[in-house]
N, C-alpha and C positions, 0 to 999 in steps of 0.2 A: 572603367575597373568595377568589377563589383568583391564585397567581399560580403564572408558568411559570416555571424556572427555566433560562436557555442559557450554558453555561461553554466561553468558547472555551480548547482546551486542547492546538489542533494544531500550535502554534508549537516550535520545535528551541529558540530561544532561542540560538543562532549565536555571542552570546557566552561563551558558557555551551564552546566547545572540544569538548574531547576526553570533557567526563561527558554530552553531549549527540547525540553520535556512534549512538546507540544506544537514547534514549530520547527523548521529551520534554517540554520544560522542565517541562511540569505534575506525572512523572511522577518528579520529585525528590526525592531519599530527602531527608527534615528529622527533625533531632534523631533521629536512631537506627532507628526504625522509621515514622514516617512519612512523607507522601508531599505532597506539596504541593500539591494537589488536593485533599486529607482535610478543607484549613484552609475552603473553598469548600463543599465539599458539606457539611461539620461544620455550618457556619453555614448553608446553603439549611434542611435537615432543620428547626434550630430554631426556622429562621423558618416554620414550619408549610407548605415549596414541598419535594410528594409529587411531581411528576413536573417529572425533570430530565433535558434532552437536552444532549450531551456534546458538540462538536464537535471533532473530534481529526481529524488526517490523519497530518503526520510520524510515523514513523516508531509507531504506535501496539501495536504489541505488547505492553510492559512495560507500557504502564497499560491493559490491556484486558484485560492479568491482574489488576492490582491491582482493578482493578474489578467486576469482576466482573457476576453479579448485581445486585451494591449492597445486598447480606444486612446488611451492616454498616454501612450508613444508612443503616435498614428501608426500600430501597427498591426491594424484591425485593415488590411487592404486583400483585394484580390489576390496578386500576386506578389509570392514573400511574406512578410509578418510574422507574428509570435508560433512558434507550435511550442510545447511541452513537451517534451520526449519523456515519459516514464518506463520504468521495466516492465516487463509484459513477460505471459505464458501463451507458448503456442504449439504446438504435437512434439517439435523436439526437441525443448529448452522450457525451460523455466527459471533460469535464473537469475539474480539480482544484480546491482551490478557492482563486480568486484572489484571494481578496482574507476581511476578516470580513464584510461586509456579503455576500457573495457565497454563504462558507460557510451564513448563516443562511437567503438566497432559495434555494439550493436543497434546503433543506431543508423549502419549506415547507408541503408539508401534513405534514409536524410540527408547523405551528401554528396550521393553519386544524384538524386533526382533536381539537387542545383543550381541556377544557372552561373551562380557565381562559382571565379576561378578562385577563389583564391581567404584564406582563412582565419578571424581572430579567436584565439584561444584566450576566455578570463574568468574569472570567478567574481560570484556573484556576491559578495559578505566582504568589500572590498569598499573603502568611502575615500573615493576625490574624487573632480571636476577633469576630465583632461575631452581634447576635442584628438583620435584617433588619425588621423588628417595626418598632422606629425607624425608618426608613427611609421604612416603605409609610407612616408614621401623617402622617408629616413632609410628606411628598408631598399627602396629601388637603387637610392642613392649608394648603396653600401656593396651596390650586387651581392645580397643577404638571401638565401637558403629559411635559414629562422631567425629572424631578430626578438630578442627578451627584450621587457621593461623592465630596468632596475634602480631602485635608488639609495642611493648616497646617503649610509643612516647613520641620525647624530646620536647624543649622550642619551637624547631620552627614547630610546629606541635599543633591545636585546640582540645582537645581533648573533646569538648565537639557539635563537628561533627561530630564526629564517634561514633561506637558501643564500649560500653568500658566492658570490663568482668573480673570477674575477677574465683583465680585459688590459688586452695592451696598447699598447699606442692608437693606434686604430677603435679600438671601442674592438675588437673583433675576439669572442671568448675563447680562454683558452684552458680551466680551469670551473668547475662546479661545484657546490660539497653543502649538503643538506645540512643542517642544524649541526655545524661541527660544536664541538666541543670550545676548543680553541681557534674563533674565527680567524683565517689570515686576511684581512681586510674587512671596509665597512660598505661592499656593494650588494645587496639583496636583492633578488629577484620579486618583484611582485608582480608575479602570476599572470602574466598578459604576455601570449607568445603570435607572431605574428608568419603566417608560411603561405607557400601552395596548396591548393585541398588535394591535387594531384599526390602533388606529395606525403601530403597527411597520412590518405589511404592508404599507400602503398605501402610506409612505415609500420600501419597499428598491421598489416594482415601480417606482417613478418614479424611479429610481437605476439600479437594477442593468441589468435589462433594454435600457435606451440607454447600456450600454456605461459610461455617464457616470463611476464610478468603484465599486471595488469593497470600499473601508475604509468602515466601520461607524461609526466616528468623524468620519473629515475628511473625505467623500463625504456619509453621510446627515444626522449630526449636526447640525453647522457648519453647513451652506448652511440649515438651516430653526430654526436659531437668531433668527434678528431676528423671521421670523413668528409663531414656538412661544412658549411659556415655559417655560423652563430656570431651575430653583433649585438651588440647591447645596446639600447637608448636610454641616454638615463633622463626619468624622470625626476624634477625637484621642489613641483606641488606638494601640497596637504596632502598625506596618503593614509591610511590606515583600517588594518585587520583586526574586524570585534571580534573577528573567532579566534583570538589569542586568547580569551578566558572577559573575565566578572570584571577584571578591572581596569584591563581594555579599554573592553566596552563601553564601561564608565567613566574613562577617562576622554572618548570620543566624545559621547556627547557633554562631557564638560568642558569639553574644546571649545564647541559650539557659543557659549557663553565669550568668548573673545570677539570683536569685532572684525580682526583681519580673519580671520579662521571663515568666521561666518562670509565675509565679502567674497572670499574664493571662492568658497563651495558652491556658494546660488548667488552670487551675480558679476562677476566677474568674464566669469568661461561659459562653458555652457549651463542652462537650463533644465537645472533636475525638476522632472515632471514625477507627479505620485496618482494613486487611485483619490479623483474627491470625492467626496460628499458631504449632504445637503447638511451643513452643520452651521447654524447661527456664528458668530466672531466671538473670543471670548468676554463675559462678559466677569467684575470687576467691582463690587458688590461697595458700600460707604464705610464694612467693617474690613474692607481690603487693605492688604496692604505688599506690593510686590515690588522684586527687586532685582536688574541680572538674571531675569530671568527665561529663559523662552517660553510661550504660554500658545497653543493651540485653540483651535476654532471647536465650540461646545464646551466649554470651559465655564466652571462656574466659581470665581471667588471669595469667600473673606473671610480667610483667614490670611495668614501671614506665609509668605512665599520671597524665599531668598539663596539662590545661588544654584534654581533647580531647571528644571526639563520635565515639563506638564504635556501629556498628549493630551488626545480630544478625550473631550469626555468626563474628563475630570472633577469630581467637586472636590474643594478643601472647604472646609464647616467655618463658622466662626468662633474667633481664639481657638483656630487649629495653627500649628506651623510644622510648614514644611522647612527645611533650610537642604542645599549640595546631595540634593537627592535628586532620584528621577522615577516616575510616578506614569504607568504605561496606561492606556483607554481603557477609562470608563471604571477610572480606581475613585473611591468616598473615602474619605481621611475624615470625620467627624467630630463631634465641637470638643475644642480642648487639646485633642490629638497633636503627638510631637514625633516630627521624623526626621530624621539625619541620620544622612550617609547610610542612604537607603534605598533599592530598587522595587518597587511591588508592580509585581506585571499585571497585565489585565483583569480589572475586575475583583481586585481586592476590597475588603471593607477592613478598616479602620473605626474601631469603637472609640466612643469616645473618654477622654482620659487617659489613653495609652501612650505611651509614652516609648516608642521605635528609636533605638540613638549605636550607630554602629558607630565606626572610624573611619580616617579618608582611606590608610593600610587594610582595612578590612572591610567593605563593605554589606551588609545585609540585604539580605536577595528572598521572596519571598517570593512563593510559584502563583500564578494565575487562580485568581478563584479564594484564597487565603482569605479569613475571617483571621480578623490579630484583636 
């Protein structure tokens, strides 16, 4: 069985505010040296998916630079490989993608020319570790037309922010509500769908050209729920959607300081690959103190770093304190400064003796290149 992978990576993620003014949410840095899309790509490769289309639109430069030819994920191939699918202009039309369904429909040639008979549709800004082969086997065992992956949410999630589905005793889906005000149940769709490629093409042709709707879930999948056999596959591991907002992005990175979460995401399952950079290991000088933090390669730490995530090339100088914060690539914190409960985007500069102090429930955010 051959499977084609499609990744939605074109959303800005407006709730991430200043962090996505110059990048798509799928390109957001995670855990010091990874990008959000690394997790989905690595999961696909581990599942023997060797042809992957990345549907991108909003400010894609950073994402394109990161993905390159796809060699870090073994996708620089003669047959299959990585394909970046962006909107374009021709003599007949010049549409931006009007929605997720329209994004796939405008790239129907990519689907027609692919050799695969099945399609796995996912999002590029979700953080989890999973071999999709389990989902494929479940799909065929159930005789499903379309299989949704879902998670039973605990108290750390807000069900009203997710699509909530209901299943019967056999896990067949009979109801779905998108971000309901009063959710019935706690089974949230994870934005992962597995189906036959030709059925997907038929559903898109029957919907998008008639301008009946451009959203893949709400306008294509849900209207066919009673006609087709939809089943749910329950995912029980760690899963987060960083697009939910600043607080969610902050919490995801902070959760990686927990040994159990790191173990699950990076060591127990699929190997997570990312773009390699030629940087030396992090250096801690004689005046440094680092506790319960992630410090990526290329960093030079001379001050104190506590409960923080420090990305590549960051410099924390002597007498500076970084606590409960996220510093993205090449940021510099000069002597005597204090940074607490903050997110500093790439190439920020914190001048000497400055104090940047947020709160756990009100994280401060500074955009790329800020001088503070």
